[in-house]
C-alpha positions in Angstrom: -3.5 -16.7 -0.6 -1.5 -16.4 2.7 -2.7 -18.8 5.4 -4.1 -17.1 8.4 -5.8 -18.2 11.6 -9.6 -18.6 10.9 -12.3 -16.5 12.5 -15.6 -18.1 13.7 -17.4 -16.2 10.9 -15.2 -17.7 8.1 -16.9 -19.9 5.5 -16.2 -23.6 5.8 -15.3 -25.5 2.7 -18.8 -26.9 2.5 -20.5 -23.5 2.9 -18.2 -21.9 0.3 -19.2 -24.6 -2.2 -22.8 -23.5 -1.8 -22.2 -19.8 -2.7 -19.0 -19.9 -4.9 -20.9 -20.6 -8.1 -22.8 -17.3 -7.8 -19.7 -15.3 -7.0 -17.7 -17.1 -9.7 -20.4 -16.4 -12.3 -20.5 -12.7 -11.2 -16.7 -12.3 -11.8 -16.8 -14.2 -15.1 -19.6 -11.9 -16.3 -17.7 -8.8 -15.4 -14.6 -10.1 -17.2 -16.8 -10.8 -20.3 -18.0 -7.2 -20.4 -14.5 -5.9 -19.7 -15.5 -4.4 -16.3 -12.4 -5.6 -14.4 -9.1 -3.8 -14.3 -6.7 -5.1 -17.0 -4.9 -7.4 -14.7 -5.8 -10.6 -12.8 -7.9 -10.0 -9.6 -5.6 -9.4 -6.7 -7.9 -10.8 -4.0 -9.6 -14.2 -3.5 -13.4 -14.0 -3.6 -13.7 -16.4 -0.6 -11.5 -14.0 1.5 -13.6 -11.1 0.4 -16.8 -12.8 1.5 -15.2 -13.9 4.8 -14.3 -10.3 5.5 -17.9 -9.1 4.7 -19.3 -11.8 6.9 -16.9 -10.7 9.7 -18.4 -7.2 9.5 -22.0 -8.5 9.4 -21.4 -10.9 12.3 -19.3 -8.8 14.6 -20.6 -5.3 13.8 -17.1 -3.9 13.4 -16.7 -0.8 11.2 -15.2 -1.4 7.8 -12.1 0.5 8.7 -11.5 -1.7 11.7 -11.3 -5.0 9.7 -8.3 -7.0 10.9 -5.2 -6.6 8.8 -5.1 -10.2 7.8 -8.1 -9.6 5.6 -7.8 -7.8 2.3 -7.8 -3.9 2.6 -11.1 -2.6 3.9 -11.5 -0.4 0.9 -11.3 -3.4 -1.4 -13.7 -5.4 0.8 -16.2 -2.6 0.9 -15.9 -2.1 -2.8 -16.9 -5.7 -3.5 -19.8 -5.4 -1.0 -21.1 -2.3 -2.8 -20.8 -3.9 -6.2 -22.5 -7.1 -5.1 -25.3 -5.1 -3.5 -25.8 -3.1 -6.7 -25.7 -6.2 -8.9 -28.2 -8.1 -6.8 -25.8 -10.8 -5.8 -27.0 -11.2 -2.2 -30.7 -11.8 -3.0 -29.6 -14.3 -5.6 -27.6 -16.3 -3.1 -30.4 -16.1 -0.6 -32.8 -17.4 -3.2 -30.7 -20.4 -4.1 -30.1 -21.4 -0.5 -33.7 -21.0 0.4 -34.8 -23.3 -2.4 -32.3 -25.9 -1.3 -33.4 -25.7 2.3 -37.1 -25.9 1.5 -36.5 -29.0 -0.6 -34.5 -30.6 2.2 -37.5 -29.9 4.5 -39.8 -31.7 2.1 -41.4 -28.6 0.5 -41.4 -27.2 -3.0 -38.6 -24.8 -3.9 -41.2 -22.0 -4.3 -43.5 -21.1 -1.4 -47.3 -20.8 -1.6 -47.7 -18.8 1.6 -45.7 -16.1 3.5 -45.7 -13.8 6.5 -44.9 -10.0 6.6 -43.7 -8.1 9.7 -41.8 -4.9 10.5 -39.2 -4.0 13.0 -38.0 -0.5 14.0 -34.4 -0.1 15.0 -32.2 2.8 16.1 -29.7 4.2 13.7 -26.1 5.3 14.0 -24.6 8.7 13.3 -23.6 7.5 9.8 -27.3 7.4 8.7 -28.4 10.7 7.1 -31.2 12.5 9.0 -33.3 12.5 5.8 -33.3 8.7 5.8 -34.6 8.4 9.4 -38.0 8.9 11.0 -39.9 8.3 14.2 -42.0 5.2 14.9 -44.7 6.8 17.0 -46.0 3.6 18.3 -42.7 2.2 19.5 -41.0 5.6 20.3 -38.0 4.7 18.1 -36.1 7.2 16.0 -34.4 5.4 13.2 -35.3 3.0 10.4 -37.9 0.3 9.8 -37.1 -3.2 8.4 -40.1 -4.8 6.8 -39.5 -8.5 5.8 -41.4 -11.2 4.1 -40.6 -14.8 5.0 -42.0 -18.2 4.0 -43.7 -20.4 6.6 -40.2 -21.8 7.6 -39.0 -18.3 8.5 -36.7 -18.0 5.4 -36.3 -14.6 3.8 -38.2 -13.8 0.6 -37.9 -10.0 0.5 -36.8 -7.1 2.6 -37.5 -3.3 2.5 -35.7 -0.8 4.7 -37.4 2.6 5.1 -37.5 5.5 7.6 -39.2 4.3 10.8 -42.0 6.8 10.2 -43.2 4.9 7.1 -46.5 3.1 7.9 -46.4 -0.7 7.9 -49.2 -0.8 5.2 -47.2 1.5 2.9 -44.1 -0.7 3.1 -46.4 -3.8 2.9 -47.9 -2.6 -0.4 -44.4 -2.4 -2.0 -43.5 -5.9 -0.6 -46.7 -7.5 -1.8 -46.1 -6.2 -5.3 -42.5 -7.4 -5.1 -43.5 -10.9 -3.9 -46.3 -11.2 -6.5 -43.7 -10.8 -9.3 -40.8 -12.7 -7.8 -42.9 -15.6 -6.3 -46.1 -16.0 -8.3 -46.9 -19.2 -6.5 -47.8 -17.3 -3.3 -51.5 -17.2 -2.6 -51.7 -16.6 1.1 -50.0 -14.0 3.5 -50.4 -13.4 7.2 -49.8 -10.0 8.9 -50.5 -8.5 12.3 -53.0 -5.8 13.3 -50.7 -3.0 12.3 -51.6 -3.5 8.7 -54.7 -1.8 7.3 -57.7 -3.2 5.5 -56.8 -1.4 2.3 -53.6 -3.6 2.1 -55.9 -6.6 2.2 -57.8 -5.2 -0.7 -54.5 -4.5 -2.6 -53.2 -8.0 -2.0 -56.5 -9.4 -3.5 -55.8 -7.4 -6.7 -52.6 -9.5 -7.3 -54.3 -12.8 -6.3 -53.1 -13.1 -2.7 -55.4 -13.7 0.2 -54.2 -11.6 3.2 -55.2 -12.5 6.7 -54.8 -10.1 9.6 -53.9 -12.1 12.7 -55.1 -10.3 15.8 -53.9 -10.6 19.4 -56.4 -12.2 21.8 -58.4 -9.3 23.5 -57.1 -8.8 27.0 -53.9 -10.8 26.5 -50.9 -9.6 28.4 -47.2 -10.1 27.8 -45.8 -12.0 24.9 -47.8 -14.7 23.3 -47.0 -16.3 19.9 -49.6 -15.6 17.3 -50.6 -18.4 14.9 -48.7 -18.4 11.6 -47.0 -15.1 12.5 -44.6 -16.4 15.1 -42.3 -17.7 12.4 -41.3 -14.2 11.2 -40.7 -13.1 14.8 -38.3 -16.0 15.2 -36.6 -14.8 12.0 -35.9 -11.5 13.6 -34.4 -13.3 16.5 -32.1 -15.3 14.2 -31.0 -12.1 12.5 -30.0 -10.6 15.8 -27.1 -13.0 16.1 -25.4 -10.7 13.6 -24.3 -7.6 15.6 -24.3 -5.4 12.5 -28.1 -5.6 12.6 -28.4 -4.6 16.3 -28.6 -1.1 15.0 -28.7 0.3 11.5 -25.2 1.5 10.5 -25.6 1.7 6.8 -25.7 5.1 5.0 -27.9 3.7 2.2 -31.1 1.7 2.9 -30.1 -0.7 0.1 -26.9 -1.6 2.0 -29.0 -2.3 5.1 -31.1 -4.7 3.0 -27.9 -6.3 1.8 -26.7 -6.9 5.4 -30.0 -8.7 6.2 -29.6 -10.9 3.1 -26.0 -11.7 4.3 -27.2 -12.7 7.7 -29.8 -15.1 6.1 -27.1 -16.4 3.8 -25.0 -17.3 6.8 -27.9 -18.8 8.7 -29.2 -20.9 5.8 -25.8 -22.1 4.6 -25.0 -23.3 8.2 -28.3 -25.1 8.4 -27.9 -26.8 5.1 -24.6 -28.4 6.1 -25.4 -28.9 9.8 -23.1 -26.3 11.2 -24.3 -24.6 14.4 -24.4 -20.8 14.7 -22.3 -19.7 17.6 -24.2 -17.7 20.2 -22.9 -14.4 21.8 -23.8 -15.8 25.2 -21.2 -17.1 27.7 -19.1 -19.5 25.6 -18.0 -21.4 28.7 -21.5 -22.6 29.5 -22.2 -26.0 27.8 -25.9 -25.3 27.3 -25.4 -21.8 25.9 -22.5 -22.7 23.5 -24.5 -23.0 20.3 -27.9 -22.3 18.9 -29.6 -24.1 16.0 -28.4 -22.5 12.7 
């Protein structure tokens, strides 16, 4: 691989060691099934991941990838294959387990939090995949995520913004019940309906709706639920997520998993996440990763 000047989004050696086994196993499995072209891979997997992280972190279009990365068509091709094969949730799950254990918790959570965020979409998103969030007056898509009590991603679902929170929540509850059978408690906000509470009970999960204090004005963190709000803040350090640019909802979900992979890997090895604020200001230079 030709040496190039590193970008801030590049994987350090320590972070690459965390995710390389998953990508290496993916490539080995494809070779075993004869899914690779009949010649050795031309591009290094680390460079492919660096290019994908560059897109996720900077928000640049695929075609505008710097020329010292592999060709954008190759990078996007790997991104699409990894999304289809479930590679990104697999990496997220491994890092989440390691981080939870480092925080003195079990690898699998017993409680979680669900929340939704509506975002505007770009012109690349088909009109059929968009909708209007009547409450927030946003035309676009809705990201519904499930996190553990540390704010680490468990599941994500991207839909049209017109989809009700409870409808997306039903799908996520079913997904979490299968993928994380240890979960017995979930907190949501007042946007979720009582029938979702009843549905959660059918899969053995106690759902609690956390309401705002009557008459409260402005922002006030709600007990248990503030962790998922903080997660959305973490995700926004990745400019690709400032708006939904992905044609397919599944690719939007992959971008969210990528952002969490970046955040968790940095936290595991003690690397700070660089802020987009004024880099010359000493107190704004880095934020906890």
